[in-house]
N, C-alpha and C positions, 0 to 999 in steps of 0.2 A: 379188857380198853382193847387191845394187842387183837385177841381173836378175831375183834371187830374190822378195822382196815383190810384184812384179803377178802373179806363177802364189798365193802363199800366200794374198791374201785372192783371189781370183778361188774357188779350190778354199772358203776360206772362204763368200763370197755361194751358191759351189752349192749346200752344208748347208743354209745360210743360204733359201736358193729351192724346198728340202722339206722342212724341219725347220718355219719356219711355220705352211703350208699345213696340214703333217701334224697341228701342237696345234692351230689354229684349225681343223680337220676334228673333234679327241676335241672340244675343246670346245663345241664348237655339234653336235655327235651328243648329250654328255650330256647339254645345256640343254633339245634338243627332246625324249631321253628323260623328263627331268625332269617338261617341260611337259608332257609327253602321262601320263607317270602320274598326273599332277596331275587329268587331264580322264577318265584309265580310270575308269569307273561303276565303285564299288565294291559287292558283293554278301557276299549271307550262303551260305554253303557250304548245297549239298543237302544232303548228308553221307546216309545207309540210316539202316532201326531195321526193330525181329523185334520187332512188340509180340503175335504169340498166342498157347498157353500152353505153357509149358516150351519146352523149346531151340529154337531153329532147324533146323528138317531142312537138313543138309550138301547131300547130294541132292536133285533135282529142282528142276522149276523152280515159281512158284507158276501156280495155273490161271489165267488171267487172263481169261477167259470170261469176258461178261456178264448174268444169270440175272437174267430176267424174275419179278419182285417180287412179291405183293398182299398190301395186312393182310385176315386177316382175327376173327374175333371168334367166343367160344361162346359157351350160356345158360348154362356155369359158369362163364366171368369176369365173366357180366355178372352171375351170382347172390351174386358171392361180394365182388363190387363190391357191390351191396344187401343183403347184411346188413353190412357194416362204416357205410356210412352209417348205417344204421339204429340201426347203436349207436353212435354216435357222444357225444359228453362236453361240454359246454361250459360254457367259463365266467364267467358271466356278467357285462355291459362296464361300467364306469364311467358314470356316468353326463355325455352331455355329451359325449365322447373324440370321437367318429365316428373318423375315422380315425390317431388323433396315435400311439396308441400301438400300432398293425399296426391289421392287419387286424380289422374289428367282429363283436362273435360275432354280438350281435343280426344281421344282415345275412348272416352267417353260415351261420345257421340259413337263410334264407330261397334262398340258395341252396344248397346241399345238398339243400331240399326240391325246389329244382325239377331239381337231376340226380337226386334218387329218381323223383322222381315222373315228368317232361317228358319232360326229355335220354334223346333217342333214339342210342344207340352204333352200332344197325345202319345207321343213318339215313346216321353218319357215315362210318361209315364208308366209303361207300358212294361218299360228297363225297370222301372221302381220294385212291379209290381210285379217281377220274372221268379226274383224269393219269398214265403211263405209271411205274410204279415200278421199277429193280431194284436188285440185288446186284452189287457186284463184290469179290474179296479182293484185298485187296493192305498187306504188309508182316505177311502170317500173320492178318487176321481183315476181318467183310464189310461194304463198307463202300455205304451205303444211300445212292439218290437217284430222282430223277427228271427226266426230261426228256422236256422241251417240245418241239416245234416247230410252227411257224406251219404252220396247214391250206392258206395262199393265198401264193402268192409271185410282187408284184406283178413283169411281164418286166422284164427286166435291175437287179430288187433285188440285192444280197447279204444275205446273211443273217450276224446276226453274235453267234459264241456271248456266252452273257451265264453267266457263275457268277454265283451270286449264294447267298453263307453268312451265316445266323441264328446270332443269341446265345443268350446262357442268361438268363432260363428263356425262351428261345424256341423254334423245331421250325421247318421245314422249312415250315410247314404256313402262318407268320407269309405266305408267300408267293402263296397261293392264289386272292387278289384283285391281286396286279400282273400274274399271270405271265399270261391273256386282253391285258392293257393293250399289253405288248411281244411278243407275237406276233402279237394280232390288232388292233394300231394302228386301221387304218384302221374295222375294227365300232364301234370303240368313239369316232371320231368324233378320235384326235391322227392329227395329221400325215399325211393321208393314203399313210400307209405310204411314207413315203422310207429308214425305218431300221424295222428287223426285226430282230426275234434272237427264234433260237432258245435256249432258259432249261431249262441245270439247277442245283437246287439240293439239292448233299447234305444229311447228316445228318453232324455234328461225330462225331469216335469215340466210342460212350459215351451218343451225344444218343440218345433214339430208337431205330430201327429200324438204326443202325448199331454196329457188337460194338462191347463196351465194350475198350480195350485190359487184358490181361494182366496189361502189364508195367508198374513203376515208371517216371515220366520223362517221359511223354507228353503235351511240350506245342504251344502255337502253329506251330512249324515244324516238327512233323512233321507237323505236320494236313498244313497250309500244302504240306510235300512231298507227302503225302499223294493232296493234290486236283492237284498237278500229274500226276500218275503215272495219275490221272483221267480229268483233259479230255487225255491222250497216249494215257491208251490211249481213248476215244472217237475218238482220226482228228482233235483238233484241232490245231491248231499256235499258232498264235495262235488271243489269245478277251481280250473286256472280263471285269472283275472286280467284283462291286460286294458292299460289307456294313457291318456297326453293329453294336456291341455285339461279342462277339468276332470274328463274322464282320470287321469294320474291322480286328483286329488282324490275323486271320487270313490273308485281299485282300492288306494290306501288305506284312508280310510276306512271299509267292507273289513280287511284284512286287519285292522288292528279290531274291530267292531264283536269279529265273530272268525279267531284263528285256527278257531278247528275244523271249519269249512272250506279253507282257501288252503288248495295243492300249493300251487304259485301264483308271485306279482309279477306283470310280466310290464316295464315301464316303460315308456323313449320320452318323459321331460319328469323330472323330481323336483320340487319345493326345499331347497335348502339354504337358511339364512346365514348370514356368515355375521355377527354379530360377536360384539361378546370380544374380553380381551383374549383369548384363546384362536377366535375367528380373523377376527388382525391382526397378529404374531401370522400368523398361517399364510393369510393374503400377500403382509410385508416382502416373510419369508420363501413368499412361492419363487417372488420376482427373480430371486436373486440366487439362492443355495431351491431349489425345486425339491431336490430329493431330502431333502432333510425334515420335508416336513410333506414328501411324504407323496407327490406330488409328478407326473409323468412328463417329457418330451414335447406329445403332444396337447396334456392337459394346458399349458404353459403356454401352446401356440394360439389354445381358444379362450384359455382365461384375460391375458393379457394384452395392452396394456389393458390394466386393468378398471381405471376410472373411465377408461369409454366404453367401454364393452358391456363394463354390471351398471354403471351412474347415465352416461348420457346416451347409448342406444336407449339403453332399459325406458329415459324420462321421454324418449323422440317417440318411443312406439306404445305407451302408457298412457295418453293421452286419452282414449277411450276410459280406458278402471278406472282414473276421477272416476269422469261423470257417473260409467256405470254402477261406480260401487255411494253414492253420493243421491242424482236426481234422476235416476234411469227411465221414467213414464214424460219428464218433458221431450228429450231430446230420442225418445224415440217417437212422441208421436206423429213428426215430419219423415220420420223411416216407416209406419207402421202405410204414411197414410202415397205415400210419392216410388215408389220399383224403381226407378232410377235412383232415387239418393237412398234407397236400402242398397242397390248394386254395387254403389261406391263404395259404401259404408264397409261392408262385408268383405268385397273383392279383392279394395288395399290390400287389407293379411293376410288372402290367399299371394300377395306378388312379395310386401315386406318377411312377413313372416316366413315367406318361399327362401330366403337371399337374401342378405342384407342388399348385393349390392346392384341388386333388380331399382332403391331408387334412382337411381343414374340413368334407367332406360326410356324412355318416353312413352313404350303400353304397360310396365310398370314384367318387363318378363311373363305376363302368366301364360302366353299361351306355348311358353316354352317346355312348358310343362305341364302345362294342363291344355282339357281340348276346354273351349264357351260354351258346347253340351254338356260336358261335365261342372264345368265351373256355374256354369245359370241354373242346372235345375237344383243345385246346391240351397239358391238363392231364394227358388222360386219355392222349395219347403219350407224355407220361413215367410213367405209373402200367404199362400194357397192357405193358409194354418193363421196368418194376422199373431204370430208367435216373436217374432223381434221383442216390445215389449215387454213377456215376460221370460224369454232368454236374456234381459238384461237386467234381469229386477235379482235372479242367479245372482249378482256381484255384489252387489246391495247384502243380501241376508248376512253372505258369506263375510262377506272383508269388514260389514263395522259388525262382527264377531271378533272375526281375529284377524285384524289387519293387515299379517306379513303373512298369513296361509303356513304355517310357522309352528300349530297347538300342536302338530302327529307328533312333531321331533320330544312330545317331550313325553308323550306311550314308547317312543321305536314299533316298529317294527320287523317283528319275528319272522313269520312264514319266510318260506323263499324268493327268493326276486330275481327278477333279470334284470338288468338296465341299459337299454341300446340308445348311445347317444350320438345325435346325429348332429355332422360338427355345423351344417347352420340355421342347429335353433338357437332362439332370444337366450338364452341363459344355459351356459356349461356349467355343471357340477360335476367337479373330480369322483373319484374310487371313494377317495383318501375320508373324504367330505361325505359320499354320500352312505358311510357305515358309519357316521354319526347316528343316523335313526336309520337304517335298513341295515339288521344284525345278522343277515342274515343273505348277504349275494353269492349269486351261485355262478352269477354273471356278468359280467361290464362288458360292453363290444362299444368302440369308438370307429361306427360307421361311415363308411368310405364315402356318403355322398348325402345329401336328403339334407331337410326342412324339420316346420314345425307341424307340419300336415303327414306324417313319416307313413301311411293307411295307404291315403292318399296321393303324394307324389313317387312313392316306392316301394311299393306295398313287396313284391317278389323279398327285400331288401331285408323288411318288418319281419316277413313271412319264414324267412330260410334264421333268423335273429330267436320267432319265439320257440321253432321250431327243436333247437340248440337249446336254450332253457330248459323249455321240458322234458327235453329227453336226458337234461340232468341231471334234472327233478328226480325223474322216474327210477331212473341208475341209486341213489341217494338210498 
């Protein structure tokens, strides 16, 4: 018996020699897999869709051609507009009301008189057509976009593709003053051309010259997917994105959908919710010990008093949102029938969202930042395309699925991000709050002036910030 013990213990140690490393390898492998899966970037499913009329055709490939497009007008269109402007009815404003009750009707009469007697739509159509326009069919609907390339590229410079997305109640026209600064920077005294862009500005489906979806459910995720397909169709594998308003939401989703295609994301508005215990603590402490929760002096100035700036002012400015998120077609009927009603509804936003203090002015401060020609051209894009109702429906489709527009927070954004915080924006998002969603903030700028319609109001400031951001990303 004594002779058998050593051999048994030898067998046992041999088994251990195999089992222990195998177990260690197994546990180690699981640990590595867990760590890797934790660091694996979450993405949003790209999915697919069909937004054309009727059922999706079973056979045949979609026409992927890119067709030149031109904006046109007619005597009939202009005569119809003039007739409607001449027959407008007005309710007299309350004395001293300025813009506190909405668009002041005394000033509205002046805007309409200019529109009827001096505004030249034919001339503005020529202005609109100065950049190359195109249409292409994606997921059953015609997508309109402008695509502007630099006329001269300095030797050895790479041209960066940049997709810029508008919001409501704006349009692709918001970008007309910033485009030359981005495509011909040296000619406008910007950085001697070390960063040069070719710019693509699509119209969101249902806005302007992009066909409206015929099916229910068309939201920002569908828009993000369509714009990726557009960039792909134009031959781009990687590109930069820029947006404010809905454009911010759409481009953020694009970065979460295909991060490998997005070189960088630049935003002039971010959607961040301050819900939950952590958010409340941050808001409460920020008022008294801002440094403790990572707020700067500038953040404090722009965020507090919190209830006034983030509850009362938001409530005052978001009545339209509730209507559009619930019954857009009802309110849209009147706007689609009356150019005067449409102008009041749209231009009121260009007043208060540009500067909150414009509420106190009889003319809403509109002409201190914009020309009536520019403002009315944007209104005309909605009028001649009869697109106000479909643009309003976009709120219902998005907000019924994600009421606070913060589902993006669950996925996070991992592409390089630049944020331009304009002081008159509807809400201010401090960098420390933005970091909870945007995990790779490369630049964060407190802009010296400007509001919600940044590209339209302060094109040079925005162009400089985009270039500063892209320069940094290219050096990474």
